[in-house]
C-alpha positions as CSV (number, residue, x, y, z in Angstrom):
1,M,-29.7,60.2,69.4
2,R,-28.5,56.7,67.9
3,Y,-25.2,57.0,70.2
4,I,-23.3,54.6,72.9
5,I,-21.6,56.6,75.0
6,L,-18.2,55.6,75.8
7,T,-16.3,56.8,78.9
8,V,-12.4,57.1,78.2
9,L,-9.7,57.3,80.4
10,L,-6.9,59.1,78.6
11,F,-3.5,59.1,79.9
12,F,-0.3,61.1,78.3
13,S,3.0,60.3,79.6
14,S,1.8,57.9,82.4
15,S,-1.2,59.3,83.6
16,W,-1.0,63.1,82.1
17,V,-4.4,64.0,82.2
18,E,-8.1,62.4,82.9
19,A,-10.6,62.8,80.0
20,Q,-14.0,62.0,79.6
21,V,-14.8,61.2,76.1
22,H,-18.2,60.1,74.4
23,Q,-18.2,58.6,71.0
24,S,-20.4,57.3,68.5
25,Q,-19.6,53.5,68.3
26,G,-20.4,53.6,64.4
27,Q,-17.9,56.3,64.1
28,V,-14.7,54.9,66.2
29,I,-12.4,54.3,63.2
30,E,-12.9,58.1,61.6
31,M,-13.6,59.8,64.7
32,K,-9.8,58.1,66.3
33,G,-7.6,60.6,64.1
34,Y,-9.4,63.4,64.9
35,N,-9.9,63.2,68.7
36,Q,-6.2,62.1,68.9
37,A,-5.3,65.2,66.8
38,R,-7.3,67.1,69.6
39,L,-5.3,65.3,72.2
40,N,-2.0,66.1,70.8
41,A,-3.0,69.9,70.6
42,I,-4.2,69.7,73.9
43,Q,-1.2,68.1,75.4
44,D,1.1,70.5,73.9
45,F,-0.9,73.6,74.7
46,S,-0.8,73.1,78.3
47,K,2.6,73.2,78.2
48,T,2.7,76.8,76.8
49,K,2.3,80.5,78.5
50,L,-1.2,80.6,77.0
51,F,-1.8,77.8,79.5
52,K,-1.5,79.8,82.5
53,K,-3.6,82.7,81.2
54,D,-7.4,81.3,81.4
55,T,-9.0,78.2,82.9
56,V,-11.5,77.8,80.2
57,F,-10.6,76.7,76.7
58,Y,-12.4,76.4,73.3
59,I,-11.3,74.0,71.1
60,S,-12.2,74.4,67.4
61,F,-11.6,71.3,64.7
62,Y,-11.3,72.1,61.1
63,D,-11.6,68.6,58.6
64,T,-10.1,69.6,55.6
65,L,-8.6,73.7,55.9
66,H,-9.7,75.8,53.9
67,R,-8.6,79.6,53.1
68,V,-11.4,82.1,53.3
69,G,-12.0,84.3,50.7
70,T,-14.9,86.7,49.7
71,K,-17.9,86.4,47.5
72,K,-19.4,89.7,46.2
73,I,-23.3,89.6,46.9
74,G,-24.4,92.9,46.1
75,Q,-22.6,96.9,45.6
76,N,-20.6,96.8,48.6
77,N,-21.6,93.7,50.6
78,Y,-19.5,90.5,50.5
79,K,-19.7,87.3,52.4
80,S,-16.9,84.9,53.4
81,V,-16.7,81.6,51.8
82,A,-14.3,78.7,51.6
83,A,-11.8,79.2,49.2
84,K,-8.5,77.3,48.6
85,A,-8.8,73.7,50.2
86,Y,-6.3,71.8,51.9
87,P,-7.1,68.3,51.4
88,N,-4.3,66.7,53.7
89,I,-4.2,68.9,56.2
90,I,-6.4,68.9,59.5
91,A,-6.5,71.7,62.2
92,V,-6.9,72.3,65.6
93,N,-7.8,75.8,67.2
94,I,-7.3,76.2,70.7
95,L,-8.4,79.8,72.6
96,G,-9.1,80.9,76.3
97,Y,-12.8,81.1,76.4
98,P,-14.0,84.0,78.8
99,N,-17.8,83.7,78.0
100,K,-20.8,81.7,79.2
101,C,-23.0,78.9,78.0
102,F,-26.7,79.3,77.5
103,F,-28.6,76.9,79.1
104,D,-32.4,77.2,77.9
105,T,-34.2,76.0,80.9
106,T,-37.6,75.9,78.6
107,V,-36.3,72.8,76.7
108,S,-34.9,69.5,77.7
109,L,-31.3,68.7,77.6
110,S,-31.4,66.7,74.2
111,N,-32.6,70.4,72.6
112,Q,-29.8,72.7,73.8
113,K,-27.9,74.2,71.5
114,A,-25.6,76.3,72.9
115,I,-23.6,74.3,75.2
116,P,-20.3,72.0,74.3
117,S,-20.8,68.4,75.0
118,R,-17.2,67.1,75.4
119,F,-14.7,68.3,77.6
120,I,-11.2,67.4,79.0
121,E,-10.1,68.6,82.2
122,N,-6.5,69.1,83.5
123,N,-4.9,70.6,86.5
124,G,-8.0,72.8,87.5
125,K,-8.9,73.7,84.0
126,V,-10.8,72.5,81.2
127,F,-10.7,72.3,77.6
128,I,-14.4,72.0,75.8
129,W,-15.8,71.3,72.4
130,W,-19.3,70.8,70.5
131,D,-19.7,67.6,69.2
132,K,-22.6,66.8,66.7
133,N,-22.0,63.2,67.4
134,C,-22.1,63.1,71.0
135,P,-25.2,64.1,73.4
136,L,-25.0,66.5,76.2
137,T,-25.6,64.6,79.1
138,D,-26.3,65.6,83.1
139,S,-23.0,64.5,84.1
140,T,-21.2,67.0,81.7
141,I,-23.3,69.8,82.9
142,K,-22.1,69.7,86.4
143,V,-18.5,69.9,85.1
144,L,-19.3,72.8,83.2
145,D,-21.0,74.1,86.4
146,R,-18.1,73.9,88.7
147,Y,-16.2,76.0,86.2
148,H,-19.2,78.6,86.3
149,L,-19.7,78.0,82.5
150,I,-23.3,77.9,82.7
151,A,-25.9,80.8,82.2
152,R,-29.7,79.7,82.6
153,G,-32.5,81.6,81.7
154,G,-35.9,81.3,79.6
155,H,-35.9,81.1,75.8
156,N,-35.8,84.9,74.7
157,D,-32.6,85.6,77.5
158,W,-30.0,84.3,75.1
159,V,-29.5,87.7,73.7
160,K,-28.0,88.7,77.2
161,F,-25.2,86.0,76.9
162,I,-24.1,86.9,73.2
163,P,-20.4,86.6,73.9
164,G,-18.3,89.6,72.9
165,T,-15.1,89.5,71.1
166,D,-11.2,90.4,71.8
167,D,-9.6,90.8,68.5
168,S,-6.4,90.6,70.3
169,K,-6.6,87.4,72.6
170,Q,-4.3,85.0,71.2
171,G,-4.5,81.5,70.5
172,I,-2.6,78.5,69.1
173,D,-3.6,76.9,65.5
174,Y,-2.3,73.6,65.2
175,F,-2.0,71.7,61.6
176,F,-1.6,67.9,61.0
177,C,-1.1,66.0,58.3
178,R,-4.2,63.8,57.8
179,S,-2.2,60.8,57.2
180,N,0.6,61.3,59.9
181,L,-0.3,63.0,62.8
182,S,3.3,63.0,63.9
183,I,3.9,65.5,61.2
184,S,2.4,69.1,62.6
185,K,3.3,72.6,63.2
186,K,1.6,75.1,65.0
187,K,1.6,78.7,64.8
188,I,0.6,81.3,68.2
189,T,-1.6,84.0,66.6
190,S,-5.0,86.5,67.1
191,I,-5.5,86.0,63.4
192,A,-8.7,83.4,63.0
193,I,-7.4,80.4,61.2
194,G,-8.3,80.4,57.6
195,Y,-7.2,83.9,57.1
196,Y,-3.7,83.4,56.5
197,A,-1.8,80.7,54.6
198,P,-1.1,77.5,56.9
199,P,2.6,76.2,57.1
200,K,3.6,73.9,54.7
201,L,4.0,70.3,56.0
202,K,5.4,67.5,54.0
203,C,2.3,65.5,54.2
204,Q,2.8,62.1,52.4
């Protein structure tokens, strides 16, 4: 992959958290706002009661928020599709992550498909997320191993580690104005993002 790895030391409120973040140099400007939205969400989440309930947290990012709709594809068969778009809103979801990430020992590090390539540690806990613009590194694997997040096996062993779901588990959805990240709202919920109307934001 044609990317330059940057190790960035991030501080919130005078060294709030040390983070290892990798970025593509060509996308620094575009990614700056996206990364800041994640970091703002992490900073707030770490002050909530949900931060105390888990050790590992998974971050999902939505660039252009959509409501989820359904499309009929056959008799009594439907599939989820992106419906109403909110082009002025980007969203971040943070949820406790009780599962493991599968490491396929039959392929190289660059061909791993199920392991997040970015992380932020804070007070003995870790926030993880996938980033197609960031290559997975040995140092990231070592960090995830410390949190017992990696399950290793052969190519066909991944079925043993298919994560379960807990529809009652609560996370926090964060909604940001694309043009001004200081304008935001959040919602503690067990409903997946996109399946409810987002809060109204006065975006410019």
